[in-house]
PDBQT receptor file of N, H, CA, C and O in Angstrom, charges set to zero:
ATOM      1  N   UNK A   1     134.418 157.287 184.993  1.00  0.00    +0.000 N 
ATOM      2  CA  UNK A   1     133.090 156.628 184.272  1.00  0.00    +0.000 C 
ATOM      3  C   UNK A   1     131.677 157.131 184.603  1.00  0.00    +0.000 C 
ATOM      4  O   UNK A   1     131.562 157.631 185.721  1.00  0.00    +0.000 OA
ATOM      5  N   UNK A   2     130.631 157.088 183.863  1.00  0.00    +0.000 N 
ATOM      6  H   UNK A   2     130.724 156.682 182.955  1.00  0.00    +0.000 HD
ATOM      7  CA  UNK A   2     129.475 157.783 184.559  1.00  0.00    +0.000 C 
ATOM      8  C   UNK A   2     128.960 156.190 184.783  1.00  0.00    +0.000 C 
ATOM      9  O   UNK A   2     129.321 155.131 184.270  1.00  0.00    +0.000 OA
ATOM     10  N   UNK A   3     127.583 156.651 186.154  1.00  0.00    +0.000 N 
ATOM     11  H   UNK A   3     127.289 157.511 186.570  1.00  0.00    +0.000 HD
ATOM     12  CA  UNK A   3     126.820 155.346 186.226  1.00  0.00    +0.000 C 
ATOM     13  C   UNK A   3     126.130 154.965 185.137  1.00  0.00    +0.000 C 
ATOM     14  O   UNK A   3     125.774 155.787 184.293  1.00  0.00    +0.000 OA
ATOM     15  N   UNK A   4     125.801 153.334 185.023  1.00  0.00    +0.000 N 
ATOM     16  H   UNK A   4     126.090 152.666 185.709  1.00  0.00    +0.000 HD
ATOM     17  CA  UNK A   4     124.699 153.451 183.781  1.00  0.00    +0.000 C 
ATOM     18  C   UNK A   4     123.716 153.296 183.960  1.00  0.00    +0.000 C 
ATOM     19  O   UNK A   4     123.590 152.599 184.967  1.00  0.00    +0.000 OA
ATOM     20  N   UNK A   5     122.387 153.684 183.333  1.00  0.00    +0.000 N 
ATOM     21  H   UNK A   5     122.490 154.251 182.515  1.00  0.00    +0.000 HD
ATOM     22  CA  UNK A   5     120.953 153.734 183.597  1.00  0.00    +0.000 C 
ATOM     23  C   UNK A   5     120.616 152.248 183.203  1.00  0.00    +0.000 C 
ATOM     24  O   UNK A   5     121.278 151.499 182.485  1.00  0.00    +0.000 OA
ATOM     25  N   UNK A   6     119.769 152.073 183.661  1.00  0.00    +0.000 N 
ATOM     26  H   UNK A   6     119.231 152.682 184.244  1.00  0.00    +0.000 HD
ATOM     27  CA  UNK A   6     118.615 150.988 183.774  1.00  0.00    +0.000 C 
ATOM     28  C   UNK A   6     117.474 151.139 182.941  1.00  0.00    +0.000 C 
ATOM     29  O   UNK A   6     116.853 152.200 182.870  1.00  0.00    +0.000 OA
ATOM     30  N   UNK A   7     117.105 149.863 182.153  1.00  0.00    +0.000 N 
ATOM     31  H   UNK A   7     117.609 149.001 182.211  1.00  0.00    +0.000 HD
ATOM     32  CA  UNK A   7     115.964 150.527 181.483  1.00  0.00    +0.000 C 
ATOM     33  C   UNK A   7     114.742 149.901 182.490  1.00  0.00    +0.000 C 
ATOM     34  O   UNK A   7     114.484 148.783 182.936  1.00  0.00    +0.000 OA
ATOM     35  N   UNK A   8     114.148 151.227 182.592  1.00  0.00    +0.000 N 
ATOM     36  H   UNK A   8     114.358 152.136 182.230  1.00  0.00    +0.000 HD
ATOM     37  CA  UNK A   8     112.717 150.622 183.616  1.00  0.00    +0.000 C 
ATOM     38  C   UNK A   8     111.683 149.979 183.186  1.00  0.00    +0.000 C 
ATOM     39  O   UNK A   8     110.873 149.342 183.860  1.00  0.00    +0.000 OA
ATOM     40  N   UNK A   9     111.704 150.147 182.038  1.00  0.00    +0.000 N 
ATOM     41  H   UNK A   9     112.362 150.664 181.491  1.00  0.00    +0.000 HD
ATOM     42  CA  UNK A   9     110.507 149.354 181.289  1.00  0.00    +0.000 C 
ATOM     43  C   UNK A   9     110.871 147.860 181.425  1.00  0.00    +0.000 C 
ATOM     44  O   UNK A   9     109.918 147.088 181.529  1.00  0.00    +0.000 OA
ATOM     45  N   UNK A  10     111.959 147.413 181.438  1.00  0.00    +0.000 N 
ATOM     46  H   UNK A  10     112.733 148.041 181.354  1.00  0.00    +0.000 HD
ATOM     47  CA  UNK A  10     112.752 145.950 181.405  1.00  0.00    +0.000 C 
ATOM     48  C   UNK A  10     112.731 145.528 182.718  1.00  0.00    +0.000 C 
ATOM     49  O   UNK A  10     112.365 144.423 183.117  1.00  0.00    +0.000 OA
ATOM     50  N   UNK A  11     113.246 146.696 183.545  1.00  0.00    +0.000 N 
ATOM     51  H   UNK A  11     113.544 147.594 183.222  1.00  0.00    +0.000 HD
ATOM     52  CA  UNK A  11     113.259 146.180 185.206  1.00  0.00    +0.000 C 
ATOM     53  C   UNK A  11     112.100 145.505 185.474  1.00  0.00    +0.000 C 
ATOM     54  O   UNK A  11     112.095 144.359 185.924  1.00  0.00    +0.000 OA
ATOM     55  N   UNK A  12     110.583 146.488 185.092  1.00  0.00    +0.000 N 
ATOM     56  H   UNK A  12     110.588 147.419 184.726  1.00  0.00    +0.000 HD
ATOM     57  CA  UNK A  12     109.761 145.781 185.494  1.00  0.00    +0.000 C 
ATOM     58  C   UNK A  12     108.909 144.520 184.896  1.00  0.00    +0.000 C 
ATOM     59  O   UNK A  12     107.881 144.060 185.393  1.00  0.00    +0.000 OA
ATOM     60  N   UNK A  13     109.441 144.156 183.947  1.00  0.00    +0.000 N 
ATOM     61  H   UNK A  13     110.276 144.530 183.543  1.00  0.00    +0.000 HD
ATOM     62  CA  UNK A  13     108.993 143.048 183.143  1.00  0.00    +0.000 C 
ATOM     63  C   UNK A  13     109.729 141.788 183.058  1.00  0.00    +0.000 C 
ATOM     64  O   UNK A  13     109.322 140.782 182.476  1.00  0.00    +0.000 OA
ATOM     65  N   UNK A  14     111.138 141.941 183.844  1.00  0.00    +0.000 N 
ATOM     66  H   UNK A  14     111.468 142.758 184.316  1.00  0.00    +0.000 HD
ATOM     67  CA  UNK A  14     112.084 141.002 183.591  1.00  0.00    +0.000 C 
ATOM     68  C   UNK A  14     113.023 140.751 185.196  1.00  0.00    +0.000 C 
ATOM     69  O   UNK A  14     113.299 141.730 185.890  1.00  0.00    +0.000 OA
ATOM     70  N   UNK A  15     113.284 139.834 185.464  1.00  0.00    +0.000 N 
ATOM     71  H   UNK A  15     113.060 139.039 184.900  1.00  0.00    +0.000 HD
ATOM     72  CA  UNK A  15     113.841 139.540 186.396  1.00  0.00    +0.000 C 
ATOM     73  C   UNK A  15     115.241 138.532 186.271  1.00  0.00    +0.000 C 
ATOM     74  O   UNK A  15     115.299 137.571 185.503  1.00  0.00    +0.000 OA
ATOM     75  N   UNK A  16     116.101 138.865 186.984  1.00  0.00    +0.000 N 
ATOM     76  H   UNK A  16     116.054 139.646 187.607  1.00  0.00    +0.000 HD
ATOM     77  CA  UNK A  16     117.572 137.753 187.222  1.00  0.00    +0.000 C 
ATOM     78  C   UNK A  16     117.488 137.454 188.282  1.00  0.00    +0.000 C 
ATOM     79  O   UNK A  16     117.457 137.992 189.389  1.00  0.00    +0.000 OA
ATOM     80  N   UNK A  17     117.412 135.598 187.465  1.00  0.00    +0.000 N 
ATOM     81  H   UNK A  17     117.437 135.161 186.565  1.00  0.00    +0.000 HD
ATOM     82  CA  UNK A  17     117.980 134.845 188.880  1.00  0.00    +0.000 C 
ATOM     83  C   UNK A  17     119.395 134.590 189.361  1.00  0.00    +0.000 C 
ATOM     84  O   UNK A  17     120.290 134.836 188.552  1.00  0.00    +0.000 OA
ATOM     85  N   UNK A  18     119.795 134.038 190.807  1.00  0.00    +0.000 N 
ATOM     86  H   UNK A  18     119.068 133.838 191.463  1.00  0.00    +0.000 HD
ATOM     87  CA  UNK A  18     120.734 133.833 190.935  1.00  0.00    +0.000 C 
ATOM     88  C   UNK A  18     121.737 133.618 190.053  1.00  0.00    +0.000 C 
ATOM     89  O   UNK A  18     122.650 134.390 189.760  1.00  0.00    +0.000 OA
ATOM     90  N   UNK A  19     121.489 132.358 189.579  1.00  0.00    +0.000 N 
ATOM     91  H   UNK A  19     120.748 131.731 189.817  1.00  0.00    +0.000 HD
ATOM     92  CA  UNK A  19     122.365 131.468 188.263  1.00  0.00    +0.000 C 
ATOM     93  C   UNK A  19     122.672 132.891 187.386  1.00  0.00    +0.000 C 
ATOM     94  O   UNK A  19     123.857 133.225 187.411  1.00  0.00    +0.000 OA
ATOM     95  N   UNK A  20     121.981 133.559 186.802  1.00  0.00    +0.000 N 
ATOM     96  H   UNK A  20     121.019 133.287 186.782  1.00  0.00    +0.000 HD
ATOM     97  CA  UNK A  20     121.956 134.852 185.805  1.00  0.00    +0.000 C 
ATOM     98  C   UNK A  20     121.465 134.389 184.762  1.00  0.00    +0.000 C 
ATOM     99  O   UNK A  20     121.828 134.614 183.608  1.00  0.00    +0.000 OA
ATOM    100  N   UNK A  21     120.279 133.458 185.275  1.00  0.00    +0.000 N 
ATOM    101  H   UNK A  21     119.984 133.276 186.213  1.00  0.00    +0.000 HD
ATOM    102  CA  UNK A  21     119.187 133.462 184.130  1.00  0.00    +0.000 C 
ATOM    103  C   UNK A  21     118.288 134.382 183.921  1.00  0.00    +0.000 C 
ATOM    104  O   UNK A  21     118.018 134.960 184.974  1.00  0.00    +0.000 OA
ATOM    105  N   UNK A  22     117.296 135.043 182.384  1.00  0.00    +0.000 N 
ATOM    106  H   UNK A  22     117.515 134.573 181.529  1.00  0.00    +0.000 HD
ATOM    107  CA  UNK A  22     116.543 136.064 183.155  1.00  0.00    +0.000 C 
ATOM    108  C   UNK A  22     115.356 135.418 182.893  1.00  0.00    +0.000 C 
ATOM    109  O   UNK A  22     115.273 134.605 181.973  1.00  0.00    +0.000 OA
ATOM    110  N   UNK A  23     114.272 135.745 183.730  1.00  0.00    +0.000 N 
ATOM    111  H   UNK A  23     114.340 136.406 184.478  1.00  0.00    +0.000 HD
ATOM    112  CA  UNK A  23     113.357 134.865 183.897  1.00  0.00    +0.000 C 
ATOM    113  C   UNK A  23     111.971 136.032 183.537  1.00  0.00    +0.000 C 
ATOM    114  O   UNK A  23     112.045 137.125 184.097  1.00  0.00    +0.000 OA
ATOM    115  N   UNK A  24     110.944 135.804 182.758  1.00  0.00    +0.000 N 
ATOM    116  H   UNK A  24     110.884 134.916 182.303  1.00  0.00    +0.000 HD
ATOM    117  CA  UNK A  24     109.733 136.681 182.125  1.00  0.00    +0.000 C 
ATOM    118  C   UNK A  24     108.480 135.857 182.167  1.00  0.00    +0.000 C 
ATOM    119  O   UNK A  24     108.388 134.630 182.164  1.00  0.00    +0.000 OA
ATOM    120  N   UNK A  25     107.353 136.937 182.214  1.00  0.00    +0.000 N 
ATOM    121  H   UNK A  25     107.428 137.934 182.216  1.00  0.00    +0.000 HD
ATOM    122  CA  UNK A  25     105.907 136.174 182.544  1.00  0.00    +0.000 C 
ATOM    123  C   UNK A  25     105.533 136.004 181.089  1.00  0.00    +0.000 C 
ATOM    124  O   UNK A  25     106.143 136.453 180.118  1.00  0.00    +0.000 OA
ATOM    125  N   UNK A  26     104.387 135.251 181.102  1.00  0.00    +0.000 N 
ATOM    126  H   UNK A  26     103.891 134.887 181.891  1.00  0.00    +0.000 HD
ATOM    127  CA  UNK A  26     103.909 134.355 179.452  1.00  0.00    +0.000 C 
ATOM    128  C   UNK A  26     103.179 135.550 179.365  1.00  0.00    +0.000 C 
ATOM    129  O   UNK A  26     102.876 136.175 180.381  1.00  0.00    +0.000 OA
ATOM    130  N   UNK A  27     102.808 135.996 178.006  1.00  0.00    +0.000 N 
ATOM    131  H   UNK A  27     103.055 135.488 177.180  1.00  0.00    +0.000 HD
ATOM    132  CA  UNK A  27     101.872 136.742 177.319  1.00  0.00    +0.000 C 
ATOM    133  C   UNK A  27     100.220 136.030 177.370  1.00  0.00    +0.000 C 
ATOM    134  O   UNK A  27      99.940 134.832 177.414  1.00  0.00    +0.000 OA
ATOM    135  N   UNK A  28      99.671 136.720 177.357  1.00  0.00    +0.000 N 
ATOM    136  H   UNK A  28      99.899 137.694 177.321  1.00  0.00    +0.000 HD
ATOM    137  CA  UNK A  28      98.041 136.068 176.906  1.00  0.00    +0.000 C 
ATOM    138  C   UNK A  28      97.501 136.256 178.180  1.00  0.00    +0.000 C 
ATOM    139  O   UNK A  28      96.339 135.859 178.093  1.00  0.00    +0.000 OA
ATOM    140  N   UNK A  29      97.689 136.595 179.170  1.00  0.00    +0.000 N 
ATOM    141  H   UNK A  29      98.633 136.917 179.240  1.00  0.00    +0.000 HD
ATOM    142  CA  UNK A  29      97.019 136.269 180.667  1.00  0.00    +0.000 C 
ATOM    143  C   UNK A  29      96.338 137.779 181.055  1.00  0.00    +0.000 C 
ATOM    144  O   UNK A  29      95.869 137.870 182.189  1.00  0.00    +0.000 OA
ATOM    145  N   UNK A  30      96.257 139.053 180.102  1.00  0.00    +0.000 N 
ATOM    146  H   UNK A  30      96.638 138.979 179.180  1.00  0.00    +0.000 HD
ATOM    147  CA  UNK A  30      95.870 139.918 180.869  1.00  0.00    +0.000 C 
ATOM    148  C   UNK A  30      93.860 140.436 180.824  1.00  0.00    +0.000 C 
ATOM    149  O   UNK A  30      93.137 141.059 181.601  1.00  0.00    +0.000 OA
ATOM    150  N   UNK A  31      93.659 139.801 179.574  1.00  0.00    +0.000 N 
ATOM    151  H   UNK A  31      94.246 139.295 178.943  1.00  0.00    +0.000 HD
ATOM    152  CA  UNK A  31      92.471 139.992 179.172  1.00  0.00    +0.000 C 
ATOM    153  C   UNK A  31      92.210 139.047 178.217  1.00  0.00    +0.000 C 
ATOM    154  O   UNK A  31      93.012 138.370 177.574  1.00  0.00    +0.000 OA
ATOM    155  N   UNK A  32      90.236 139.076 178.162  1.00  0.00    +0.000 N 
ATOM    156  H   UNK A  32      89.585 139.626 178.684  1.00  0.00    +0.000 HD
ATOM    157  CA  UNK A  32      90.120 137.525 177.042  1.00  0.00    +0.000 C 
ATOM    158  C   UNK A  32      90.421 136.724 177.679  1.00  0.00    +0.000 C 
ATOM    159  O   UNK A  32      91.479 136.213 177.312  1.00  0.00    +0.000 OA
ATOM    160  N   UNK A  33      89.865 136.179 178.791  1.00  0.00    +0.000 N 
ATOM    161  H   UNK A  33      89.006 136.594 179.088  1.00  0.00    +0.000 HD
ATOM    162  CA  UNK A  33      90.331 134.946 179.359  1.00  0.00    +0.000 C 
ATOM    163  C   UNK A  33      89.149 133.968 179.433  1.00  0.00    +0.000 C 
ATOM    164  O   UNK A  33      89.248 132.875 179.990  1.00  0.00    +0.000 OA
ATOM    165  N   UNK A  34      88.065 134.395 178.865  1.00  0.00    +0.000 N 
ATOM    166  H   UNK A  34      87.985 135.283 178.413  1.00  0.00    +0.000 HD
ATOM    167  CA  UNK A  34      86.956 133.638 179.208  1.00  0.00    +0.000 C 
ATOM    168  C   UNK A  34      86.745 132.467 177.764  1.00  0.00    +0.000 C 
ATOM    169  O   UNK A  34      85.912 131.569 177.890  1.00  0.00    +0.000 OA
ATOM    170  N   UNK A  35      87.517 132.574 176.512  1.00  0.00    +0.000 N 
ATOM    171  H   UNK A  35      88.194 133.303 176.410  1.00  0.00    +0.000 HD
ATOM    172  CA  UNK A  35      87.655 131.766 175.619  1.00  0.00    +0.000 C 
ATOM    173  C   UNK A  35      88.512 130.794 175.641  1.00  0.00    +0.000 C 
ATOM    174  O   UNK A  35      88.475 129.766 174.964  1.00  0.00    +0.000 OA
ATOM    175  N   UNK A  36      89.714 131.278 176.842  1.00  0.00    +0.000 N 
ATOM    176  H   UNK A  36      89.744 132.113 177.392  1.00  0.00    +0.000 HD
ATOM    177  CA  UNK A  36      90.670 130.311 176.765  1.00  0.00    +0.000 C 
ATOM    178  C   UNK A  36      90.438 129.716 178.241  1.00  0.00    +0.000 C 
ATOM    179  O   UNK A  36      89.944 130.356 179.169  1.00  0.00    +0.000 OA
ATOM    180  N   UNK A  37      91.044 127.877 178.321  1.00  0.00    +0.000 N 
ATOM    181  H   UNK A  37      91.445 127.357 177.567  1.00  0.00    +0.000 HD
ATOM    182  CA  UNK A  37      90.800 126.551 178.986  1.00  0.00    +0.000 C 
ATOM    183  C   UNK A  37      91.548 127.277 180.054  1.00  0.00    +0.000 C 
ATOM    184  O   UNK A  37      92.279 128.266 179.997  1.00  0.00    +0.000 OA
ATOM    185  N   UNK A  38      91.144 126.474 181.100  1.00  0.00    +0.000 N 
ATOM    186  H   UNK A  38      90.551 125.671 181.146  1.00  0.00    +0.000 HD
ATOM    187  CA  UNK A  38      91.168 126.468 182.636  1.00  0.00    +0.000 C 
ATOM    188  C   UNK A  38      92.799 126.163 182.502  1.00  0.00    +0.000 C 
ATOM    189  O   UNK A  38      93.513 127.127 182.780  1.00  0.00    +0.000 OA
ATOM    190  N   UNK A  39      93.472 124.931 182.107  1.00  0.00    +0.000 N 
ATOM    191  H   UNK A  39      92.893 124.149 181.881  1.00  0.00    +0.000 HD
ATOM    192  CA  UNK A  39      94.638 124.394 182.210  1.00  0.00    +0.000 C 
ATOM    193  C   UNK A  39      95.823 125.509 181.394  1.00  0.00    +0.000 C 
ATOM    194  O   UNK A  39      96.884 125.855 181.913  1.00  0.00    +0.000 OA
ATOM    195  N   UNK A  40      95.357 125.930 180.068  1.00  0.00    +0.000 N 
ATOM    196  H   UNK A  40      94.495 125.649 179.646  1.00  0.00    +0.000 HD
ATOM    197  CA  UNK A  40      95.638 127.023 179.713  1.00  0.00    +0.000 C 
ATOM    198  C   UNK A  40      96.270 128.412 180.441  1.00  0.00    +0.000 C 
ATOM    199  O   UNK A  40      97.442 128.783 180.370  1.00  0.00    +0.000 OA
ATOM    200  N   UNK A  41      95.198 129.052 181.139  1.00  0.00    +0.000 N 
ATOM    201  H   UNK A  41      94.247 128.750 181.197  1.00  0.00    +0.000 HD
ATOM    202  CA  UNK A  41      95.188 130.216 181.965  1.00  0.00    +0.000 C 
ATOM    203  C   UNK A  41      96.150 129.773 183.392  1.00  0.00    +0.000 C 
ATOM    204  O   UNK A  41      96.733 130.527 184.172  1.00  0.00    +0.000 OA
ATOM    205  N   UNK A  42      96.066 128.268 183.395  1.00  0.00    +0.000 N 
ATOM    206  H   UNK A  42      95.592 127.656 182.762  1.00  0.00    +0.000 HD
ATOM    207  CA  UNK A  42      97.024 128.128 184.732  1.00  0.00    +0.000 C 
ATOM    208  C   UNK A  42      98.360 127.902 184.152  1.00  0.00    +0.000 C 
ATOM    209  O   UNK A  42      99.342 128.155 184.850  1.00  0.00    +0.000 OA
ATOM    210  N   UNK A  43      98.533 127.380 182.760  1.00  0.00    +0.000 N 
ATOM    211  H   UNK A  43      97.736 127.174 182.193  1.00  0.00    +0.000 HD
ATOM    212  CA  UNK A  43      99.929 127.221 182.795  1.00  0.00    +0.000 C 
ATOM    213  C   UNK A  43     100.854 129.025 182.660  1.00  0.00    +0.000 C 
ATOM    214  O   UNK A  43     101.952 129.452 183.017  1.00  0.00    +0.000 OA
ATOM    215  N   UNK A  44      99.896 129.487 182.097  1.00  0.00    +0.000 N 
ATOM    216  H   UNK A  44      99.004 129.140 181.807  1.00  0.00    +0.000 HD
ATOM    217  CA  UNK A  44     100.229 130.874 181.707  1.00  0.00    +0.000 C 
ATOM    218  C   UNK A  44     100.573 131.978 183.137  1.00  0.00    +0.000 C 
ATOM    219  O   UNK A  44     101.258 133.000 183.169  1.00  0.00    +0.000 OA
ATOM    220  N   UNK A  45     100.078 131.539 183.836  1.00  0.00    +0.000 N 
ATOM    221  H   UNK A  45      99.521 130.708 183.811  1.00  0.00    +0.000 HD
ATOM    222  CA  UNK A  45     100.237 132.002 185.424  1.00  0.00    +0.000 C 
ATOM    223  C   UNK A  45     101.613 131.958 185.719  1.00  0.00    +0.000 C 
ATOM    224  O   UNK A  45     101.923 132.835 186.525  1.00  0.00    +0.000 OA
ATOM    225  N   UNK A  46     102.592 131.212 185.332  1.00  0.00    +0.000 N 
ATOM    226  H   UNK A  46     102.339 130.500 184.677  1.00  0.00    +0.000 HD
ATOM    227  CA  UNK A  46     103.865 130.345 186.138  1.00  0.00    +0.000 C 
ATOM    228  C   UNK A  46     105.049 131.276 184.972  1.00  0.00    +0.000 C 
ATOM    229  O   UNK A  46     105.014 131.098 183.755  1.00  0.00    +0.000 OA
ATOM    230  N   UNK A  47     105.933 132.153 185.593  1.00  0.00    +0.000 N 
ATOM    231  H   UNK A  47     105.962 132.298 186.582  1.00  0.00    +0.000 HD
ATOM    232  CA  UNK A  47     107.177 132.449 184.736  1.00  0.00    +0.000 C 
ATOM    233  C   UNK A  47     107.916 131.443 183.790  1.00  0.00    +0.000 C 
ATOM    234  O   UNK A  47     107.893 130.213 183.819  1.00  0.00    +0.000 OA
ATOM    235  N   UNK A  48     108.477 132.165 183.073  1.00  0.00    +0.000 N 
ATOM    236  H   UNK A  48     108.496 133.164 183.050  1.00  0.00    +0.000 HD
ATOM    237  CA  UNK A  48     109.372 130.915 182.085  1.00  0.00    +0.000 C 
ATOM    238  C   UNK A  48     110.877 131.651 182.065  1.00  0.00    +0.000 C 
ATOM    239  O   UNK A  48     111.015 132.777 182.541  1.00  0.00    +0.000 OA
ATOM    240  N   UNK A  49     112.017 130.897 181.458  1.00  0.00    +0.000 N 
ATOM    241  H   UNK A  49     111.905 129.982 181.071  1.00  0.00    +0.000 HD
ATOM    242  CA  UNK A  49     113.353 131.826 181.322  1.00  0.00    +0.000 C 
ATOM    243  C   UNK A  49     113.030 131.810 179.848  1.00  0.00    +0.000 C 
ATOM    244  O   UNK A  49     112.552 131.020 179.034  1.00  0.00    +0.000 OA
ATOM    245  N   UNK A  50     113.600 133.279 179.878  1.00  0.00    +0.000 N 
ATOM    246  H   UNK A  50     113.988 133.920 180.540  1.00  0.00    +0.000 HD
ATOM    247  CA  UNK A  50     113.786 133.850 178.336  1.00  0.00    +0.000 C 
ATOM    248  C   UNK A  50     114.893 133.111 177.344  1.00  0.00    +0.000 C 
ATOM    249  O   UNK A  50     115.885 132.478 177.702  1.00  0.00    +0.000 OA
ATOM    250  N   UNK A  51     114.572 133.297 176.397  1.00  0.00    +0.000 N 
ATOM    251  H   UNK A  51     113.765 133.811 176.106  1.00  0.00    +0.000 HD
ATOM    252  CA  UNK A  51     115.723 132.723 175.539  1.00  0.00    +0.000 C 
ATOM    253  C   UNK A  51     116.961 133.397 175.727  1.00  0.00    +0.000 C 
ATOM    254  O   UNK A  51     117.019 134.598 175.993  1.00  0.00    +0.000 OA
ATOM    255  N   UNK A  52     118.295 132.405 175.551  1.00  0.00    +0.000 N 
ATOM    256  H   UNK A  52     118.248 131.430 175.335  1.00  0.00    +0.000 HD
ATOM    257  CA  UNK A  52     119.374 132.740 175.572  1.00  0.00    +0.000 C 
ATOM    258  C   UNK A  52     119.611 134.199 174.451  1.00  0.00    +0.000 C 
ATOM    259  O   UNK A  52     120.196 135.201 174.863  1.00  0.00    +0.000 OA
ATOM    260  N   UNK A  53     119.257 134.135 173.537  1.00  0.00    +0.000 N 
ATOM    261  H   UNK A  53     118.783 133.321 173.202  1.00  0.00    +0.000 HD
ATOM    262  CA  UNK A  53     119.105 134.920 172.317  1.00  0.00    +0.000 C 
ATOM    263  C   UNK A  53     118.946 136.130 172.443  1.00  0.00    +0.000 C 
ATOM    264  O   UNK A  53     119.574 137.011 171.855  1.00  0.00    +0.000 OA
ATOM    265  N   UNK A  54     117.678 136.319 173.598  1.00  0.00    +0.000 N 
ATOM    266  H   UNK A  54     117.167 135.604 174.075  1.00  0.00    +0.000 HD
ATOM    267  CA  UNK A  54     117.143 137.749 174.243  1.00  0.00    +0.000 C 
ATOM    268  C   UNK A  54     117.851 137.861 175.152  1.00  0.00    +0.000 C 
ATOM    269  O   UNK A  54     117.877 139.040 175.502  1.00  0.00    +0.000 OA
ATOM    270  N   UNK A  55     118.573 137.130 175.851  1.00  0.00    +0.000 N 
ATOM    271  H   UNK A  55     118.552 136.172 175.566  1.00  0.00    +0.000 HD
ATOM    272  CA  UNK A  55     119.204 137.260 177.508  1.00  0.00    +0.000 C 
ATOM    273  C   UNK A  55     120.361 138.031 177.605  1.00  0.00    +0.000 C 
ATOM    274  O   UNK A  55     120.627 138.663 178.627  1.00  0.00    +0.000 OA
ATOM    275  N   UNK A  56     121.038 138.024 176.655  1.00  0.00    +0.000 N 
ATOM    276  H   UNK A  56     120.822 137.511 175.824  1.00  0.00    +0.000 HD
ATOM    277  CA  UNK A  56     122.230 138.909 176.587  1.00  0.00    +0.000 C 
ATOM    278  C   UNK A  56     121.773 140.120 176.337  1.00  0.00    +0.000 C 
ATOM    279  O   UNK A  56     122.200 140.954 177.136  1.00  0.00    +0.000 OA
ATOM    280  N   UNK A  57     120.983 140.571 175.434  1.00  0.00    +0.000 N 
ATOM    281  H   UNK A  57     120.636 139.894 174.786  1.00  0.00    +0.000 HD
ATOM    282  CA  UNK A  57     120.842 142.036 174.873  1.00  0.00    +0.000 C 
ATOM    283  C   UNK A  57     119.418 142.604 176.776  1.00  0.00    +0.000 C 
ATOM    284  O   UNK A  57     118.955 143.687 177.134  1.00  0.00    +0.000 OA
ATOM    285  N   UNK A  58     119.355 141.833 177.093  1.00  0.00    +0.000 N 
ATOM    286  H   UNK A  58     119.732 140.953 176.802  1.00  0.00    +0.000 HD
ATOM    287  CA  UNK A  58     118.388 141.911 178.240  1.00  0.00    +0.000 C 
ATOM    288  C   UNK A  58     119.184 142.200 179.586  1.00  0.00    +0.000 C 
ATOM    289  O   UNK A  58     118.681 142.959 180.415  1.00  0.00    +0.000 OA
ATOM    290  N   UNK A  59     120.371 141.629 179.807  1.00  0.00    +0.000 N 
ATOM    291  H   UNK A  59     120.779 141.013 179.134  1.00  0.00    +0.000 HD
ATOM    292  CA  UNK A  59     121.087 141.751 180.583  1.00  0.00    +0.000 C 
ATOM    293  C   UNK A  59     122.139 143.112 180.575  1.00  0.00    +0.000 C 
ATOM    294  O   UNK A  59     122.800 143.659 181.457  1.00  0.00    +0.000 OA
ATOM    295  N   UNK A  60     121.958 143.340 179.243  1.00  0.00    +0.000 N 
ATOM    296  H   UNK A  60     121.420 142.895 178.526  1.00  0.00    +0.000 HD
ATOM    297  CA  UNK A  60     122.616 144.650 179.118  1.00  0.00    +0.000 C 
ATOM    298  C   UNK A  60     121.743 146.158 179.376  1.00  0.00    +0.000 C 
ATOM    299  O   UNK A  60     122.182 147.307 179.437  1.00  0.00    +0.000 OA
ATOM    300  N   UNK A  61     120.525 145.705 179.479  1.00  0.00    +0.000 N 
ATOM    301  H   UNK A  61     120.169 144.772 179.429  1.00  0.00    +0.000 HD
ATOM    302  CA  UNK A  61     119.516 146.888 179.801  1.00  0.00    +0.000 C 
ATOM    303  C   UNK A  61     119.766 146.814 181.354  1.00  0.00    +0.000 C 
ATOM    304  O   UNK A  61     119.703 147.831 182.045  1.00  0.00    +0.000 OA
ATOM    305  N   UNK A  62     120.090 145.414 181.946  1.00  0.00    +0.000 N 
ATOM    306  H   UNK A  62     120.142 144.588 181.386  1.00  0.00    +0.000 HD
ATOM    307  CA  UNK A  62     119.795 145.521 183.175  1.00  0.00    +0.000 C 
ATOM    308  C   UNK A  62     121.029 145.480 184.110  1.00  0.00    +0.000 C 
ATOM    309  O   UNK A  62     121.451 144.485 184.699  1.00  0.00    +0.000 OA
ATOM    310  N   UNK A  63     121.608 146.925 184.146  1.00  0.00    +0.000 N 
ATOM    311  H   UNK A  63     121.266 147.733 183.667  1.00  0.00    +0.000 HD
ATOM    312  CA  UNK A  63     123.344 146.268 184.375  1.00  0.00    +0.000 C 
ATOM    313  C   UNK A  63     123.547 145.872 185.673  1.00  0.00    +0.000 C 
ATOM    314  O   UNK A  63     124.544 145.189 185.904  1.00  0.00    +0.000 OA
ATOM    315  N   UNK A  64     122.584 146.248 186.824  1.00  0.00    +0.000 N 
ATOM    316  H   UNK A  64     121.774 146.803 186.636  1.00  0.00    +0.000 HD
ATOM    317  CA  UNK A  64     122.982 146.038 188.422  1.00  0.00    +0.000 C 
ATOM    318  C   UNK A  64     121.807 145.431 188.756  1.00  0.00    +0.000 C 
ATOM    319  O   UNK A  64     121.404 145.855 189.839  1.00  0.00    +0.000 OA
ATOM    320  N   UNK A  65     120.864 144.349 188.110  1.00  0.00    +0.000 N 
ATOM    321  H   UNK A  65     121.191 144.004 187.230  1.00  0.00    +0.000 HD
ATOM    322  CA  UNK A  65     120.084 143.487 188.467  1.00  0.00    +0.000 C 
ATOM    323  C   UNK A  65     120.832 141.868 188.299  1.00  0.00    +0.000 C 
ATOM    324  O   UNK A  65     120.199 140.860 188.610  1.00  0.00    +0.000 OA
TER     325      UNK A  65
C-alpha cells in the first residue's frame, strides 16, 4: 500500500491537538485592520477549534499529523 500524501495547503493552516481536535486561526486579521476595534483584533489573534463537521474531512487530509 502506498504512503498517503498530506494536503500541504491544509497542513499550513490547521494543527491537530494531542486529543485529536483540529485548531484553526480566525479569518479577518490580515488587512483592513484600521476600521476594526482593538477588542475584535485581539479576539482574532487567538486560535479556535474547527467545527466537528469540518474536522473529519480535515483529518483525512492530514493523515500523519
